[in-house]
C-alpha positions in Angstrom: 110.7 114.2 73.4 112.1 114.1 76.7 110.6 111.8 79.6 111.3 111.8 83.3 109.3 109.9 85.9 109.3 109.6 89.7 107.3 107.4 92.0 105.4 109.4 94.7 104.2 107.8 97.8 100.8 108.9 97.7 97.8 107.9 95.6 97.1 109.4 92.2 94.1 111.4 93.3 96.6 113.1 95.9 99.0 114.0 93.1 96.1 115.1 90.7 94.9 117.3 93.6 98.0 119.5 93.4 98.0 119.5 89.4 94.2 120.6 89.6 95.2 123.7 92.1 96.6 126.2 89.2 97.5 128.4 92.3 100.4 125.7 93.1 102.0 125.8 89.5 104.6 128.0 90.7 105.5 125.7 93.6 106.3 122.9 91.5 107.3 123.8 88.2 110.9 125.1 87.8 111.0 128.5 85.9 107.8 129.5 86.8 108.3 132.5 89.3 104.7 134.0 89.8 100.9 133.1 89.4 99.0 136.3 88.1 95.7 134.5 87.6 93.9 130.9 87.2 91.0 130.6 85.2 88.2 129.5 87.1 87.5 126.3 85.3 91.1 125.1 85.6 92.3 122.1 84.5 89.4 121.9 82.2 90.7 121.8 78.5 91.2 125.3 77.3 91.5 126.9 80.7 94.5 128.9 81.5 97.3 129.7 84.2 98.4 133.2 83.7 102.1 133.1 85.0 105.7 134.7 84.9 108.5 132.8 84.0 112.2 133.8 85.2 113.7 136.0 87.8 112.5 139.3 88.6 113.0 141.9 86.8 113.7 140.0 83.7 110.5 137.7 83.7 108.4 137.1 80.8 104.5 137.2 81.3 102.8 134.4 79.6 100.4 131.6 80.1 100.0 127.8 80.3 96.9 126.2 78.5 95.3 123.0 79.2 95.1 120.8 76.0 93.7 117.7 77.5 92.8 116.2 80.8 91.6 113.2 82.3 91.1 113.7 86.0 93.1 111.6 88.2 95.0 110.3 85.2 96.6 112.8 82.9 97.2 116.3 82.3 98.3 117.8 78.8 99.5 121.4 78.5 100.9 123.9 76.4 103.5 125.9 78.5 104.2 129.3 76.7 107.1 131.8 77.4 107.3 134.0 74.5 109.8 134.7 73.0 111.6 131.7 74.2 108.6 129.5 72.6 106.1 126.9 73.7 106.4 123.3 75.0 104.0 120.5 74.9 104.1 118.9 78.5 102.3 115.7 79.7 101.7 114.5 82.8 100.6 110.8 83.2 99.5 109.5 86.6 99.8 105.5 87.0 98.9 103.5 90.4 102.1 102.1 91.8 101.5 100.2 95.0 100.2 102.8 97.6 101.7 105.3 95.4 101.8 106.9 92.0 104.3 106.5 89.3 104.1 109.8 87.4 105.6 110.4 84.0 106.3 113.7 82.5 107.1 114.6 78.7 108.2 117.6 77.4 109.1 118.8 73.7 109.2 122.1 72.3 106.3 122.9 69.7 107.3 126.6 68.8 109.9 129.1 68.9 113.5 128.9 68.7 114.3 126.0 71.0 112.4 123.9 68.2 115.3 123.8 65.8 117.7 122.3 68.7 118.3 118.8 68.1 116.4 116.5 70.3 119.4 115.1 72.0 120.0 118.9 73.3 116.6 119.5 74.0 116.7 116.6 76.2 119.8 117.6 77.9 118.6 121.0 78.9 115.2 119.8 79.9 115.6 116.6 81.9 117.3 118.1 84.9 114.7 120.9 85.2 111.6 118.4 84.9 113.6 115.9 87.2 113.7 118.8 89.8 109.8 119.6 88.8 108.8 116.4 89.8 110.5 116.3 93.2 108.8 119.5 94.0 105.5 117.8 92.7 106.1 114.9 94.9 106.8 117.3 98.2 103.9 119.3 97.5 101.5 116.3 97.2 102.9 114.4 100.2 102.7 117.2 102.3 99.2 118.0 101.4 98.3 114.5 101.4 99.8 114.0 104.9 98.1 117.0 106.5 94.5 116.0 104.7 95.0 112.3 106.3 95.7 113.6 109.6 92.7 115.7 109.9 90.4 112.6 109.3 88.6 111.2 112.2 
């Protein structure tokens, strides 16, 4: 399993607000290039984001499914990109001073990548997930700052 973490200078509810907006998924998940649809109940367990992965015109159309959720605290996903496979992704939000420590885990659960040794999976996934958390931080910080400046 690969794990990366990052402290984001906004409260957990501000980070979760971005995670709870399925239309923002391609804005923070490296590799996701286009959102085609988001189930109305996102991020309830069983709900899906229908997305494309990879650059056009070579992209793969697939989906990501919520496997578990604790609003404001955690989100567990199965990200699919067939024929590459599927990965279990976990995001945990922990209050950290005025901000949030976000932990992201990922491991391949199906497909050809499953036969790769854990160390090689980690070598491939860690930089991508580090960048995903950087993008999540930018979205959460920007959205929170705008929302805060509109309050009386």
